[in-house]
N, C-alpha and C positions, 0 to 999 in steps of 0.2 A: 811354722803350726797355723797361728792365724790364717796367715794366709791360703794356706791348703785347705782350711775348716770355711773358710768363705768362697773359695772356689766350688768346693763340694757343695754348699750351702745353692750357690747359683746354679749350678747343676743339676741338682735333683730339682728346684724351682722351676727351672725353663720345664723339663722334664715331664714334671707333673702337670704344668700348665698344658703339656701337649696333649697328654692322657684326657684330661676334663673338660679341656675346648673341643668339643664334638660338632657334629653337624646342627644339632639342634641348638646349640649356644650360639650358633650364627642367623639362627629364625628368630630365638624367643627374645633376647634386648630388641631389635627390630620390630617385632611386634609389639613390644611394650613401648617404646617411644611413640610409633604410629596411634596408638591407642588413648596415648596420655592427653591427647587436648592440649588445655592449658595448665594442666597439672603435672608437669612434665618431672619435675622431682620427686615429690609424692609418688608418682610410678614406680620412676629409678629406685627409691628408697625401699619400698615395698619388696620388689624384684631382687633385691642385693641381698635383702635380709635371709630371703630363704634361697637363695640361688646362690649364694656369697657366704655369707656368717654360717649358715646350718651345715654346710658341708665342710667347713671352716673346722667345726667343731667334732666333725665326724672323723676327719681326720687328726683331730687331737686324740680322740677316744681311741682309736686303734692304735698310735701312737704308744698310750697309757699300757696297752694290752701288748705291748713289743709286737705288733704285727699278727698275733693270734689270732684268726677272727675264729676259730672253733670256741674259746675259751671265752670269748666276747660275747657270741650270740649263746651258749650254754650256762648264760648266767641264769636264763629265763626255766634250766630245767635239758638235762642232756636229749632228752627227746623232740621234745617241741623248740629248742635250739637250734638242733640238726635239722628241725623241717623247717623253720623260718631262714637258715643260713641257706637251704637248698632253694627256697623258693626266689630267694634276694639275689643268687647266682642264676638263677634260670632267668630271672626278668633283665637284669640288667647284661645277660648274656645271649643265650640264645632265642627266646623267646620272644624278646620286646627290643632289648638295645641295639644288639648287634642289626637286627633285622631293619628296625629305626634308622638308622645310619645307613645303611644300604639302601633300601627305598628312598630316604631323602639324597642321597647323591645321584641318585637315578633321576629324582625327580628334578634336582637344582643344577643336572648337567644333561638336561634332556635334549637342549639345542645342537648339543654337541654330538650327541648318540646317534644322531640319524633314527632307523626304527627300529634298533636294539630294543628287543622285549625285555622285561622287567626280570625274566627268569634267567636269560640269557649272559646279563648282564650281574645280576647276584651270583651265579656259577663263577663267570671268571672274577668278580669284586671279591669275592670268599677265599678264590684260591688265591690271590694275591695277598690276602691277611696271612692265610698259613703259611707262607714262604717268608713275608715280613717278619711272624711271631714264631720262625722255626729256631732260631737263635736268638734267647731272650736276654742272653746277655748282652746283648750289644744295642738292646733297647734305648738304656739312658743316654749313654754317647750321641746315638743315631737322632733321638727325640731334641735332645738338648743344643746340640751343638749344629745341626742342619733344618731340622722339621721347624722348630721354634721362632729363631730367628727369620726363616721364610713364610711363616704363617703371621709372626707380629710387621713385618714389612709391607706384605699384601694388604693387609689390614688398616694400617697407616695410610697407605696409597688413597683406601677408601674412604676411609675417615677424614683425611686430610682435604678431599674434595668435596664431601659432604660439608665441612664446615665453610670451606669459601665460596662454592657453589650455591647462587639463591632457590629456595625452596617455599613450600607453602605448608603451613601448620594446622591442621584439621581440630576442629573445635566441637567440642565435645560437652554435653548440658551435664554429665554423673557427677558428681559432688567430691573433692579430694579425698576424702576419707571412703566412697565408694571404688574408688579407681586403686589407693593405698591398697586396702582389704584383697581387692581384685588379683593385683599384682604380687602380693603374699602368695596366693594361691597356685598363682600361674608359675611362678616360680619352682614350685612342687614338682612342674612339668620336666623340668630337666634332669632328675631321679639323678643328681650329682649325689644326695646323701650317701644313696646307694652304692654308688659306684667308688665313691671316694676311699669308703672304708677299706674297699678290695684293694683300690689304687696303692692307699698308704700302706697295707700289707705287703704287696707286691713291692714299694719301693724301698720298705727296711729290708725284704729279702735279697736285695740286687745291692742296696747300701752295705748289706752285712757280707756280701760276697767280695763286692769292692775295696774293703778294708781288711781280707782273710790273713794277710801278711801283715799288719802294722799291730803294734804292742794292746796290750790290754788295755790300758788307759786311751790310748786313739778309740779301741773300737767302742769304748763307754762314750762316747762323743755321739754315736751314730742317731739317737733320739734326739740331740740337738740339733745334730744336720737336719732331721727330717722334718722336725717341728718348723725351725725358720727357713727353710727350702720349701716348708708346704705354704705359710707365711706369705713369701715371695710369690707364689704360683696366684695365691688368689688375691694378693693386690694387681698385679697384673691382669688376672682375670677382673676384676672391677673396674679396673681403667677400660678395658675392651669393652667390656658391658654398659658402660655410660658413654663412651664413643660411639657405638653402633645405636644406641637408642637413642643418641641425639641425631643421627643420620635418617634413623625411622623417623621419630620426629617431627622433622625438618623435612624428607622427602619423599616417606610413604605413602602418602597421599596422591602423590604426582603420577605415582604409577597404577597397573590394574593386574590384579593375580588372582588366581582359581582356587589356592588356598594360603597359607602360610609359607608351605613349602616353596611357593617360586617367589616370597616376598626379596629373600636377600637378592637372587640373579637377578630379577627387574631395577631393585632400588641400585645395584651396583653395575647394573647393563648402562643406568640413565645417566650415572654419574661417571661414567671411566667414558665412555661412546667406545671406539674401535679397540682401546689398549684393554677394553674390559674381556674380547676374546681369551686373550692370556691371563690375566689377571682371575678372573671367575672362577674359571676352572681349574686352577693351578691353586687356589685358595678351596675351595671346596673339596678338591682331593684329598691337599695336605690335613686341613683338620680333621676329615672324617676317616679317613685312613690309620692315621696313629691313634685315634679314641678306640676304632675297631680293632685296630691290631691289640690295644691294651687291652681290648675285654676280652678277648679271644685268649689271650694268654691266661688272664685272670681264671676264665671258665677254666680252661685246658688243664691250669696247674689244680683246680677244684677238684676236677674228677680223676686227677692221677693221685691224688695226695690224700683226699677225703673220701671222695665218693667211691672207689675202687681200692682206695685202701694202699695204694703203691704196686698194686698185681699188674697197673700197665703203665708203661712209658710214657713220659711227656708229650712227646710227639704223636703218638698214637690218641692218645688224651684230645691233643690240638686235630686230627683230621676228624674226629667225633665230633668237637664242638662245632667244626668248622661246618659238620652236614648237617647238624641239627639247627644250626642257625638258615641253612637254606631254605627249608620249608615255610617257615613265616614268613617270607618274603614276599610270596605268592597273596598275601592277602592286600598289601598296598601299603603307603604312606598315611592313609585316611583311616584306616581299620587301625595300623599300629596306633596312629597317635590318639585314637576314640578310646582304646585300653591303656595309653598312658595317663590319657586324662581321667578316667574311669577309674575301676579296683587299684588298679596302681596309686595313684596319686592320692586317690582319698580314702584309701586302708592302708594297703601295706606304708607307704609312708610315713603317715602319722605314727605307726606301729613302730617301726624302727628306730625314729627319732626319739622316740619316748625311750626304747631300750638304750639308744645311743645317751642321751642325758644322765638316765638313771647309772650307766656305768661311769660316764663322768664321774658325777656326785659320788660313785663307788670310789673310786679310784683318788679323787683331789679330799675329801670330807669323809671318806669313810661311812657313808649312807649306803646301808646293804638292802632297802627295799629295790624291788624290781620287781615281780613276778605280777602281782597286783597291780601297778602303773601301767604297766606295759599290758596287760589283759582289757583294764579299764578302758586304754586308750583304743584298742581291738575292737572291742566293743559300741562304745560310742561312736567312733569311726565308721563300722560298717550300719548301724543304724542311720546315721546319717545319710550314709551313699542310698542306704534301702529306701529311705524317705525321698530322697532325690529321684531315685529309678521309679519309685510311684509314682510321685507328680509328674513325672517326664513323660509316662504313658498313659494319663489321662484317667486313673484311678481313682485320683483324688479330686474333688473339685471347692475345696478349699483345705487349709491346714487342717490335719485331725480328723476329716470327715469324710469318709468313703463313698463314694456314688451308688 
């Protein structure tokens, strides 16, 4: 029995890691390391706080709700809960999450794509996503046994080269507190708190199906398996983040790049030389494809079960989700990243985190308060974001004083 449980924990952990670790997760830690200067561990600690610890709490919260994300969101009220649920699914799915992965893949793979346009690439990529998500029951085995070992092997090659080869560390005049605070905010851009709530629900659903023919006592252990599998996934994620951040810290200033989307390709290309022609595209495709397929499955499952109330099937929902994801790809990576760093990270993300923390407090300590903390978080974060926009547009020449 213990051996079987340990095996399932490893499988769930590796599969969940593949889902969480998307294209942005290649880009963000490198940039954290590059901009950390002589405060590397301050920067990494701030980033890990919001890019690893908070998502892990998000996984814990959905496990406590038995994977029922409708019940999770409806604690703030039926209508508002369903509205927030809809917004979150659209953000991590067809509006931002999937298009961000598609456009980032196009940017990272540009040298190998010749003159392929973003629309042509998006159409082919999303078609491959739909094919990959067609049989969702196979995802856990595919991700755990094939994709995650491949990703870790490729990243291990890159990080080991980064550790061994000489590099140049950039210097910054910013204080350690400033850098820590900046990277705490930067960790929000991963959107992993939003994604892991739905990935956790998906993993619980698939885990129950894996244990369909086992005894009731064994089935009762699925929450235990999901929790420790998630813990394994986030430990691996933290180790990978630290390794990539150090590579960016040591070698990021040695390359030139137009924007953050080019950083991984340029750094890995410098470290690997000719062998990078194989390792880089393989890493990018494996990392991006698994996450976008998982997000497509989550979106399709939501459309089928919640939005259409099972009036249409899973595969038709999958096609609709793929079609919806195609349209925003036209915006390109830069605009999608602006949306991510703007209203999503500044308003939606804090609101969902407040709900998540309230739900954990409710399940563990019996604290029922939820509507007022979530509302206050939404209002405060909205006001702060509006202030930032006003200041950015130059309407204000000093704090609190309009031109």
